[in-house]
NUTISE-370773 format. One record per atom (N, C-alpha, C, O): x, y, z; atom name. Coordinates in nm, 4 decimals, padded with zeros to 6 digits. Example, Ala and Ser with C-alpha at 12.3 -4.5 7.8 and 13.67 -1.06 7.14 Angstrom:
u  v  w  at
01.3190  -00.5690  00.7800  N
01.2300  -00.4500  00.7800  CA
01.3200  -00.3300  00.7800  C
01.4236  -00.3319  00.8465  O
01.2850  -00.2250  00.7080  N
01.3670  -00.1060  00.7140  CA
01.2900  00.0030  00.7870  C
01.3409  00.1138  00.8039  O
This chain:
u  v  w  at
00.0839  -00.1178  00.0000  N
00.0000  00.0000  00.0000  CA
00.0884  00.1241  00.0000  C
00.1810  00.1339  00.0805  O
00.0617  00.2165  -00.0867  N
00.1398  00.3399  -00.0960  CA
00.1048  00.4332  00.0183  C
-00.0094  00.4370  00.0641  O
00.2035  00.5079  00.0636  N
00.1810  00.6067  00.1681  CA
00.1315  00.7358  00.1058  C
00.1750  00.7726  -00.0034  O
00.0416  00.8047  00.1734  N
-00.0056  00.9321  00.1208  CA
00.1067  01.0357  00.1153  C
00.2051  01.0247  00.1884  O
00.0923  01.1344  00.0304  N
00.1888  01.2435  00.0217  CA
00.2069  01.3066  00.1589  C
00.1104  01.3261  00.2328  O
00.3317  01.3383  00.1921  N
00.3677  01.4019  00.3189  CA
00.3422  01.3130  00.4405  C
00.3224  01.3641  00.5507  O
00.3423  01.1827  00.4226  N
00.3169  01.0938  00.5354  CA
00.4430  01.0658  00.6162  C
00.4350  01.0033  00.7219  O
00.5585  01.1104  00.5693  N
00.6833  01.0933  00.6428  CA
00.7553  01.2267  00.6483  C
00.7351  01.3145  00.5644  O
00.8398  01.2394  00.7493  N
00.9261  01.3565  00.7537  CA
01.0561  01.3162  00.8205  C
01.0572  01.2299  00.9082  O
01.1650  01.3782  00.7796  N
01.2939  01.3526  00.8416  CA
01.2987  01.4296  00.9720  C
01.2666  01.5484  00.9758  O
01.3393  01.3613  01.0805  N
01.3372  01.4227  01.2124  CA
01.4663  01.4981  01.2418  C
01.4621  01.6106  01.2916  O
01.5776  01.4393  01.2126  N
01.7073  01.5033  01.2322  CA
01.8115  01.4166  01.1644  C
01.7827  01.3057  01.1194  O
01.9305  01.4679  01.1580  N
02.0361  01.3887  01.0968  CA
02.0874  01.4545  00.9708  C
02.0827  01.5768  00.9575  O
02.1365  01.3737  00.8779  N
02.1971  01.4308  00.7568  CA
02.0930  01.4954  00.6668  C
01.9738  01.4656  00.6740  O
02.1413  01.5832  00.5831  N
02.0540  01.6420  00.4814  CA
02.0105  01.5320  00.3857  C
02.0825  01.4341  00.3661  O
01.8949  01.5478  00.3272  N
01.8409  01.4455  00.2369  CA
01.9410  01.4074  00.1283  C
01.9529  01.2898  00.0940  O
02.0126  01.5047  00.0741  N
02.1075  01.4748  -00.0342  CA
02.2279  01.3938  00.0137  C
02.3012  01.3387  -00.0684  O
02.2493  01.3856  00.1449  N
02.3608  01.3076  00.1992  CA
02.3238  01.1624  00.2299  C
02.4115  01.0821  00.2617  O
02.1962  01.1282  00.2209  N
02.1528  00.9907  00.2480  CA
02.1984  00.9004  00.1347  C
02.1819  00.9328  00.0171  O
02.2562  00.7865  00.1719  N
02.3104  00.6934  00.0736  CA
02.2423  00.5576  00.0848  C
02.1774  00.5262  00.1846  O
02.2589  00.4786  -00.0196  N
02.2050  00.3436  -00.0231  CA
02.2567  00.2639  00.0956  C
02.3757  00.2687  00.1268  O
02.1685  00.1912  00.1615  N
02.1934  00.1047  00.2777  CA
02.2137  00.1799  00.4085  C
02.2450  00.1178  00.5100  O
02.1965  00.3135  00.4089  N
02.1962  00.3861  00.5360  CA
02.0756  00.3413  00.6178  C
01.9742  00.2993  00.5621  O
02.0870  00.3502  00.7483  N
01.9757  00.3194  00.8379  CA
01.9103  00.4520  00.8751  C
01.9770  00.5468  00.9166  O
01.7786  00.4560  00.8593  N
01.7019  00.5785  00.8761  CA
01.5948  00.5569  00.9836  C
01.5318  00.4513  00.9891  O
01.5754  00.6569  01.0677  N
01.4626  00.6584  01.1611  CA
01.3678  00.7658  01.1110  C
01.4077  00.8807  01.0918  O
01.2419  00.7284  01.0898  N
01.1451  00.8275  01.0445  CA
01.0143  00.8109  01.1189  C
00.9837  00.7043  01.1723  O
00.9378  00.9194  01.1211  N
00.8086  00.9195  01.1888  CA
00.6981  00.9117  01.0848  C
00.6906  00.9940  00.9936  O
00.6127  00.8116  01.0999  N
00.4967  00.7946  01.0125  CA
00.3935  00.9006  01.0486  C
00.3990  00.9575  01.1576  O
00.3007  00.9274  00.9594  N
00.1973  01.0273  00.9838  CA
00.1149  00.9934  01.1088  C
00.0580  01.0828  01.1714  O
00.1084  00.8631  01.1454  N
00.0320  00.8226  01.2646  CA
00.1116  00.8401  01.3940  C
00.0612  00.8090  01.5019  O
00.2354  00.8895  01.3844  N
00.3177  00.9148  01.5018  CA
00.4132  00.8019  01.5380  C
00.4989  00.8192  01.6247  O
00.4000  00.6881  01.4740  N
00.4892  00.5751  01.5012  CA
00.6275  00.6014  01.4431  C
00.6405  00.6607  01.3360  O
00.7306  00.5569  01.5145  N
00.8677  00.5684  01.4643  CA
00.9086  00.4367  01.3998  C
00.8779  00.3295  01.4519  O
00.9773  00.4445  01.2874  N
01.0246  00.3272  01.2153  CA
01.1746  00.3384  01.1928  C
01.2263  00.4461  01.1634  O
01.2429  00.2270  01.2069  N
01.3856  00.2189  01.1770  CA
01.3992  00.1237  01.0595  C
01.3722  00.0042  01.0722  O
01.4401  00.1753  00.9472  N
01.4514  00.0948  00.8253  CA
01.5816  00.1302  00.7543  C
01.6464  00.2305  00.7844  O
01.6168  00.0453  00.6602  N
01.7363  00.0646  00.5792  CA
01.6943  00.1143  00.4407  C
01.5919  00.0715  00.3874  O
01.7733  00.2043  00.3828  N
01.7478  00.2528  00.2467  CA
01.7922  00.1432  00.1504  C
01.9101  00.1083  00.1463  O
01.6981  00.0884  00.0725  N
01.7320  -00.0191  -00.0206  CA
01.7233  00.0253  -00.1672  C
01.7608  -00.0494  -00.2576  O
01.6739  00.1462  -00.1894  N
01.6702  00.1997  -00.3260  CA
01.6572  00.3511  -00.3186  C
01.5855  00.4050  -00.2343  O
01.7273  00.4177  -00.4076  N
01.7167  00.5624  -00.4198  CA
01.6889  00.5943  -00.5659  C
01.7602  00.5492  -00.6556  O
01.5852  00.6722  -00.5880  N
01.5541  00.7172  -00.7239  CA
01.5821  00.8669  -00.7295  C
01.5143  00.9465  -00.6644  O
01.6799  00.9030  -00.8059  N
01.7205  01.0425  -00.8180  CA
01.6175  01.1195  -00.9005  C
01.5377  01.0591  -00.9721  O
01.6189  01.2533  -00.8908  N
01.5257  01.3311  -00.9724  CA
01.5367  01.2918  -01.1200  C
01.6457  01.2659  -01.1709  O
01.4228  01.2881  -01.1868  N
01.4194  01.2525  -01.3285  CA
01.3020  01.3245  -01.3944  C
01.2435  01.4148  -01.3346  O
01.2677  01.2860  -01.5151  N
01.1591  01.3536  -01.5865  CA
01.0255  01.3417  -01.5150  C
00.9440  01.4337  -01.5212  O
01.0016  01.2296  -01.4469  N
00.8745  01.2086  -01.3768  CA
00.8643  01.2909  -01.2491  C
00.7551  01.3346  -01.2127  O
00.9747  01.3125  -01.1813  N
00.9779  01.3921  -01.0577  CA
01.1098  01.4701  -01.0546  C
01.2045  01.4321  -00.9858  O
01.1138  01.5801  -01.1307  N
01.2389  01.6537  -01.1508  CA
01.2960  01.7204  -01.0261  C
01.4155  01.7500  -01.0225  O
01.2159  01.7445  -00.9258  N
01.2635  01.8165  -00.8074  CA
01.2606  01.7323  -00.6811  C
01.2747  01.7854  -00.5709  O
01.2423  01.6004  -00.6957  N
01.2300  01.5144  -00.5789  CA
01.3189  01.3917  -00.5905  C
01.3391  01.3376  -00.6992  O
01.3706  01.3498  -00.4788  N
01.4498  01.2275  -00.4672  CA
01.3652  01.1285  -00.3878  C
01.3206  01.1612  -00.2778  O
01.3423  01.0091  -00.4402  N
01.2575  00.9099  -00.3745  CA
01.3423  00.8014  -00.3105  C
01.4457  00.7618  -00.3643  O
01.2970  00.7533  -00.1938  N
01.3662  00.6480  -00.1199  CA
01.2723  00.5302  -00.0995  C
01.1522  00.5475  -00.0787  O
01.3290  00.4100  -00.1057  N
01.2561  00.2897  -00.0682  CA
01.3238  00.2354  00.0564  C
01.4442  00.2093  00.0564  O
01.2455  00.2183  00.1635  N
01.2973  00.1680  00.2902  CA
01.2479  00.0268  00.3130  C
01.1418  -00.0112  00.2635  O
01.3248  -00.0515  00.3883  N
01.2822  -00.1851  00.4250  CA
01.3454  -00.2208  00.5582  C
01.4622  -00.1912  00.5835  O
01.2662  -00.2847  00.6424  N
01.3179  -00.3299  00.7718  CA
01.4180  -00.4434  00.7533  C
01.4047  -00.5239  00.6612  O
01.5174  -00.4497  00.8400  N
01.6198  -00.5533  00.8271  CA
01.5675  -00.6942  00.8524  C
01.6310  -00.7917  00.8122  O
01.4532  -00.7060  00.9181  N
01.3954  -00.8377  00.9416  CA
01.3334  -00.8952  00.8147  C
01.2965  -01.0125  00.8111  O
01.3219  -00.8128  00.7103  N
01.2630  -00.8552  00.5837  CA
01.3738  -00.8758  00.4804  C
01.4698  -00.7988  00.4760  O
01.3609  -00.9778  00.3987  N
01.4616  -00.9994  00.2945  CA
01.4391  -00.9009  00.1807  C
01.3263  -00.8587  00.1550  O
01.5466  -00.8649  00.1134  N
01.5374  -00.7779  -00.0034  CA
01.6424  -00.8154  -00.1034  C
01.6514  -00.7537  -00.2095  O
């Protein structure tokens, strides 16, 4: 299930442009829950989203 727009926000730490593949990220879901996941994919700005960088996160307990 896709998350709604603005359902996550970075709480503190490195700037978004400094996040790299396989970094461990803590983020707050729109419902207030905190999640600790690993970055498993980064999609850089492109024609579909020229001003945004997209991240795919996955918990370490899950295979990828």
